C-alpha positions as CSV (number, residue, x, y, z in Angstrom):
1,X,-10.9,-5.8,8.0
2,X,-12.2,-9.4,7.3
3,X,-10.5,-12.1,4.8
4,X,-12.7,-14.5,3.3
5,X,-11.3,-17.5,1.3
6,X,-13.2,-19.9,-1.3
7,X,-11.5,-23.2,-2.6
8,X,-11.2,-24.1,-6.2
9,X,-12.4,-27.2,-7.8
10,X,-11.8,-30.2,-9.7
11,X,-14.6,-32.1,-11.8
12,X,-14.5,-35.5,-12.4
13,X,-17.8,-36.2,-14.2
14,X,-21.1,-34.4,-15.4
15,X,-19.9,-31.1,-16.8
16,X,-22.2,-29.8,-19.2
17,X,-25.2,-31.4,-17.7
18,X,-25.1,-28.4,-15.0
19,X,-26.1,-26.1,-18.0
20,X,-29.6,-24.4,-17.4
21,X,-30.4,-25.1,-21.0
22,X,-29.9,-29.1,-20.2
23,X,-31.6,-29.4,-16.7
24,X,-34.4,-27.0,-17.3
25,X,-35.8,-29.3,-20.3
26,X,-34.7,-32.6,-19.1
27,X,-35.0,-34.7,-16.2
28,X,-32.0,-33.5,-14.4
29,X,-28.2,-32.7,-14.5
30,X,-25.4,-34.2,-12.1
31,X,-21.9,-33.3,-11.3
32,X,-19.4,-35.2,-9.3
33,X,-16.7,-33.0,-8.2
34,X,-14.3,-32.0,-5.3
35,X,-12.9,-28.7,-3.9
36,X,-9.0,-28.7,-3.4
37,X,-6.6,-27.0,-1.2
38,X,-6.0,-24.1,-3.5
39,X,-7.9,-20.7,-2.7
40,X,-9.2,-17.5,-3.6
41,X,-8.8,-14.9,-1.1
42,X,-10.7,-11.8,-0.7
43,X,-9.7,-8.8,1.8
44,X,-12.3,-6.1,2.6
45,X,-11.8,-3.4,5.1
46,X,-13.5,0.0,5.6
47,X,-11.6,2.9,3.7
48,X,-10.3,5.5,5.6
49,X,-12.0,8.9,5.3
50,X,-8.7,10.5,3.8
51,X,-8.9,10.1,0.2
52,X,-10.6,11.5,-3.1
53,X,-12.0,8.2,-3.6
54,X,-14.5,6.0,-1.8
55,X,-13.6,2.5,-3.1
56,X,-10.0,1.1,-3.6
57,X,-9.9,-2.1,-5.5
58,X,-7.0,-4.3,-6.3
59,X,-7.1,-7.4,-8.3
60,X,-4.9,-7.6,-11.6
61,X,-5.8,-3.9,-11.9
62,X,-6.4,-1.2,-9.5
63,X,-9.3,1.0,-9.2
64,X,-9.7,4.3,-7.1
65,X,-13.4,5.5,-7.8
66,X,-15.9,7.7,-5.8
67,X,-19.1,5.6,-6.3
68,X,-20.1,2.1,-7.0
69,X,-21.5,2.5,-10.6
70,X,-18.1,3.9,-11.8
71,X,-16.7,0.4,-10.8
72,X,-15.3,-1.5,-13.8
73,X,-15.0,-5.1,-12.6
74,X,-18.5,-6.5,-13.4
75,X,-18.8,-8.9,-10.1
76,X,-17.4,-6.2,-7.6
77,X,-19.8,-3.6,-9.1
78,X,-23.0,-5.9,-9.3
79,X,-22.4,-7.4,-5.9
80,X,-21.8,-3.9,-4.1
81,X,-25.0,-2.6,-6.2
82,X,-27.0,-5.5,-5.1
83,X,-26.1,-6.5,-1.6
84,X,-24.0,-3.7,0.1
85,X,-26.1,-1.9,2.7
86,X,-23.5,0.5,4.4
87,X,-22.5,4.0,3.2
88,X,-18.9,3.7,4.3
89,X,-16.1,3.3,1.6
90,X,-14.4,0.1,1.2
91,X,-11.1,-1.4,0.0
92,X,-11.2,-4.7,-1.7
93,X,-8.1,-6.8,-2.5
94,X,-8.3,-10.0,-4.5
95,X,-5.5,-12.7,-4.6
96,X,-5.5,-16.2,-5.3
97,X,-3.2,-19.7,-5.4
98,X,-3.6,-20.3,-8.9
99,X,-4.4,-18.1,-11.9
100,X,-7.7,-17.2,-13.1
101,X,-9.1,-18.3,-16.7
102,X,-7.8,-21.9,-16.1
103,X,-10.6,-24.2,-15.7
104,X,-10.9,-24.5,-11.8
105,X,-13.9,-22.1,-11.1
106,X,-11.9,-19.0,-10.1
107,X,-14.6,-16.5,-10.8
108,X,-17.1,-18.2,-8.8
109,X,-14.8,-18.7,-6.0
110,X,-14.1,-14.8,-6.0
111,X,-17.9,-14.1,-6.3
112,X,-18.5,-16.4,-3.5
113,X,-15.6,-14.9,-1.2
114,X,-16.9,-11.3,-2.0
115,X,-20.6,-12.0,-1.5
116,X,-19.9,-13.5,1.9
117,X,-17.8,-10.7,3.0
118,X,-20.3,-8.1,2.2
119,X,-22.9,-10.0,4.0
120,X,-20.7,-10.2,7.0
121,X,-19.8,-6.4,6.8
122,X,-23.6,-6.0,6.7
123,X,-24.0,-8.1,9.8
124,X,-26.2,-10.4,8.1
125,X,-25.8,-14.4,8.2
126,X,-25.8,-16.3,4.7
127,X,-26.1,-20.3,4.6
128,X,-24.1,-22.4,2.0
129,X,-27.0,-22.8,-0.3
130,X,-27.8,-19.2,-0.1
131,X,-24.3,-18.2,-1.0
132,X,-24.4,-20.5,-4.1
133,X,-27.8,-19.0,-5.1
134,X,-26.7,-15.2,-4.8
135,X,-23.3,-16.2,-6.7
136,X,-25.5,-17.7,-9.3
137,X,-27.9,-14.6,-9.2
138,X,-25.0,-12.2,-9.9
139,X,-23.0,-14.3,-12.4
140,X,-25.9,-15.8,-14.6
141,X,-28.9,-13.4,-14.0
142,X,-27.1,-10.2,-13.6
143,X,-23.6,-10.5,-15.5
144,X,-25.4,-13.1,-17.9
145,X,-22.5,-15.2,-18.2
146,X,-23.1,-18.3,-20.2
147,X,-22.2,-21.9,-19.1
148,X,-23.3,-24.2,-15.9
149,X,-23.7,-23.6,-12.4
150,X,-21.3,-26.5,-10.7
151,X,-18.8,-23.7,-9.8
152,X,-20.9,-21.6,-7.6
153,X,-22.2,-24.6,-5.6
154,X,-18.8,-26.4,-5.5
155,X,-16.9,-23.5,-4.2
156,X,-19.9,-22.4,-1.6
157,X,-20.2,-25.9,-0.1
158,X,-16.7,-27.5,-0.4
159,X,-15.9,-31.1,-0.2
160,X,-16.5,-34.3,-2.5
161,X,-20.2,-33.6,-3.7
162,X,-22.7,-35.0,-6.0
163,X,-24.6,-32.0,-7.1
164,X,-27.8,-32.5,-8.8
165,X,-29.5,-29.7,-10.9
166,X,-33.2,-29.7,-11.4
167,X,-35.5,-27.3,-13.1
168,X,-36.7,-25.9,-9.5
169,X,-33.9,-26.6,-7.4
170,X,-30.3,-27.7,-6.7
171,X,-29.1,-30.4,-4.3
172,X,-25.6,-30.8,-2.9
173,X,-25.0,-34.1,-1.2
174,X,-21.8,-35.3,0.3
175,X,-20.3,-38.1,-1.7
176,X,-19.7,-40.7,1.1
177,X,-16.6,-42.4,-0.6
178,X,-14.7,-45.2,1.3
179,X,-11.7,-42.9,2.9
180,X,-9.3,-45.4,1.5
181,X,-10.4,-45.1,-2.1
182,X,-10.8,-41.5,-1.8
183,X,-7.0,-41.4,-0.4
184,X,-6.2,-43.2,-3.4
185,X,-7.9,-41.1,-5.9
186,X,-6.6,-38.2,-4.3
187,X,-2.7,-39.3,-4.6
188,X,-3.0,-40.3,-8.0
189,X,-5.1,-37.1,-9.2
190,X,-2.4,-34.7,-10.6
191,X,-3.0,-31.3,-12.4
192,X,-0.7,-29.5,-14.8
193,X,-1.0,-25.7,-16.1
194,X,-0.9,-25.5,-20.0
195,X,0.2,-22.3,-19.8
196,X,-2.9,-21.0,-21.6
197,X,-5.4,-18.7,-20.0
198,X,-8.5,-18.6,-22.0
199,X,-12.1,-17.0,-22.0
200,X,-14.6,-19.8,-21.0
201,X,-17.6,-17.6,-22.3
202,X,-16.6,-18.1,-25.9
203,X,-16.6,-21.9,-25.4
204,X,-19.8,-22.1,-23.3
205,X,-21.7,-19.9,-26.0
206,X,-20.7,-22.2,-28.6
207,X,-21.9,-25.2,-26.5
208,X,-25.2,-23.6,-26.1
209,X,-25.6,-22.5,-29.6
210,X,-25.2,-26.3,-30.8
211,X,-26.8,-27.8,-27.9
212,X,-29.9,-29.1,-29.9
213,X,-27.8,-31.0,-32.3
214,X,-25.3,-32.5,-29.6
215,X,-27.8,-33.4,-26.8
216,X,-27.3,-36.9,-27.4
217,X,-23.9,-36.4,-25.9
218,X,-25.1,-34.7,-23.0
219,X,-27.3,-37.9,-22.5
220,X,-24.1,-40.0,-22.6
221,X,-22.4,-37.7,-20.0
222,X,-25.0,-38.0,-17.5
223,X,-25.1,-41.7,-17.9
224,X,-21.5,-42.0,-17.3
225,X,-21.8,-39.6,-14.3
226,X,-24.3,-42.1,-12.7
227,X,-22.1,-44.9,-13.3
228,X,-19.0,-43.3,-11.9
229,X,-21.1,-42.6,-8.6
230,X,-21.8,-46.3,-8.2
231,X,-18.1,-47.0,-8.5
232,X,-17.0,-44.1,-6.1
233,X,-19.6,-45.5,-3.7
234,X,-18.8,-49.2,-4.0
235,X,-16.7,-50.9,-1.4
236,X,-14.6,-52.8,-4.2
237,X,-11.2,-51.3,-4.3
238,X,-9.8,-53.8,-6.9
239,X,-10.5,-52.1,-9.9
240,X,-11.3,-48.5,-8.6
241,X,-8.8,-46.5,-10.6
242,X,-8.9,-48.5,-13.7
243,X,-13.0,-48.3,-13.7
244,X,-12.7,-44.5,-13.0
245,X,-10.0,-44.1,-15.8
246,X,-12.1,-45.7,-18.2
247,X,-15.2,-43.4,-17.8
248,X,-13.0,-40.5,-17.7
249,X,-11.5,-41.1,-21.0
250,X,-15.1,-42.0,-22.6
251,X,-16.4,-38.4,-20.9
252,X,-13.1,-36.5,-22.5
253,X,-14.0,-37.8,-26.0
254,X,-17.5,-36.7,-25.4
255,X,-16.5,-33.4,-24.0
256,X,-14.7,-32.6,-27.0
257,X,-17.6,-33.3,-29.2
258,X,-19.7,-30.4,-27.4
259,X,-17.4,-27.5,-29.1
260,X,-14.7,-27.4,-31.5
261,X,-13.1,-25.0,-28.9
262,X,-12.8,-27.6,-26.0
263,X,-9.4,-29.2,-27.5
264,X,-6.8,-28.2,-29.9
265,X,-3.7,-29.7,-31.4
266,X,-1.6,-28.5,-28.2
267,X,-3.9,-30.0,-25.5
268,X,-4.2,-33.1,-27.9
269,X,-0.6,-33.6,-27.9
270,X,-0.3,-33.2,-24.1
271,X,-2.9,-35.8,-23.4
272,X,-1.3,-38.3,-25.8
273,X,1.8,-37.6,-24.2
274,X,0.7,-38.1,-20.9
275,X,-1.1,-41.4,-21.7
276,X,2.2,-42.8,-23.0
277,X,4.4,-41.6,-19.8
278,X,2.4,-42.7,-17.0
279,X,-1.3,-41.6,-17.1
280,X,-4.2,-43.8,-17.3
281,X,-6.8,-41.0,-17.9
282,X,-7.0,-37.4,-18.5
283,X,-9.1,-34.3,-19.5
284,X,-9.1,-30.5,-19.7
285,X,-10.6,-28.9,-16.7
286,X,-13.5,-26.5,-17.0
287,X,-14.8,-25.2,-20.4
288,X,-11.4,-26.2,-22.2
289,X,-9.3,-24.5,-24.8
290,X,-6.4,-24.3,-22.1
291,X,-6.0,-24.0,-18.2
292,X,-5.5,-27.0,-16.4
293,X,-5.3,-30.4,-17.6
294,X,-5.8,-33.2,-15.2
295,X,-4.4,-36.9,-15.1
296,X,-5.0,-40.0,-13.5
297,X,-2.3,-42.4,-12.6
298,X,-2.5,-46.0,-11.2
299,X,0.4,-45.8,-8.5
300,X,3.0,-43.6,-7.3
301,X,5.6,-44.9,-9.7
302,X,3.6,-43.9,-12.8
303,X,2.8,-40.6,-11.0
304,X,6.7,-39.7,-10.4
305,X,7.2,-40.7,-14.0
306,X,4.3,-38.3,-15.4
307,X,5.7,-35.4,-13.4
308,X,9.2,-35.8,-14.4
309,X,8.0,-36.2,-17.9
310,X,6.0,-32.7,-18.1
311,X,8.8,-30.7,-16.4
312,X,8.1,-28.3,-18.6
313,X,4.7,-27.3,-17.2
314,X,3.7,-26.5,-14.1
315,X,2.6,-29.4,-11.7
316,X,0.4,-28.3,-8.7
317,X,0.2,-30.6,-5.9
318,X,-3.3,-30.9,-4.6
319,X,-5.4,-32.3,-1.4
320,X,-9.2,-32.6,-1.3
321,X,-10.7,-30.2,1.2
322,X,-14.1,-30.0,2.7
323,X,-14.6,-26.4,4.0
324,X,-16.0,-24.3,1.1
325,X,-16.3,-20.6,1.3
326,X,-15.3,-19.3,5.0
327,X,-14.1,-16.2,6.7
328,X,-10.6,-16.7,8.1
329,X,-10.0,-13.5,9.8
330,X,-12.2,-10.8,11.3
331,X,-11.3,-7.8,13.1
332,X,-13.4,-4.5,13.3
333,X,-11.1,-2.8,16.0
């Protein structure tokens, strides 16, 4: 038996420029994001030979099937078809700290955990970069899911990173932020669950369809991301949060212009209410349409005020993490 965990991520800047339709036709894409201490867990063990089925899968459904081709879950089926080398039956169990379909890269966290676990069962090594590439292969090449590539690299590598997307390569660089500034950012970043789980695919497809007429917005998003990087790396702490907040609000306005499905009256009301009750910036995480909303405050007083104001929503206390996808338990006895 082994257990693999992958961290969820929050993205501060650059979302959208990680779309292949963008970086394959322009100079590059760039995202600034960090993983957080909330995880997806995948338990994998050899299934004893006492059952009428060979694969027992437990996620939000339970599947009992004889062969891989009969598996309904697309990521599990595709991953086993492409990478599983053994003949033994398997039990695969998935659980997570936070809900799926909520803008934190949950599907990619699951894919990365499953792939790493299958490679371990095959007694094969896989690097962080290879793991991200294999996750992209399953989700984008095999399953044809629309959208960007940031989630696969964020969860595989872990940490606060600058992820650069180019036509023939993707580079992940640790963002060397002053530790005091990173702590300030961590303490003043808040996420709330809106209660809406949504299918990101529909939103991402609309963005891609409208890409040509919206590409100037992607240019602006990339420029803001570059400016944010300079602020993150600067030693000046005096206006750090206010400068980041200013850019985040501009980015949120641009993100809403990429698709009519990114926001709605309900989300706009949450954002406006937050800005009147302690927040200095905000944005929906992920594709949009629901899931988690992230706010930035300027001090602990305003943080407490915002949490109190949004008592009807679930507040999730987060810390930044640096590990990415890892095996946390391995026992073949």
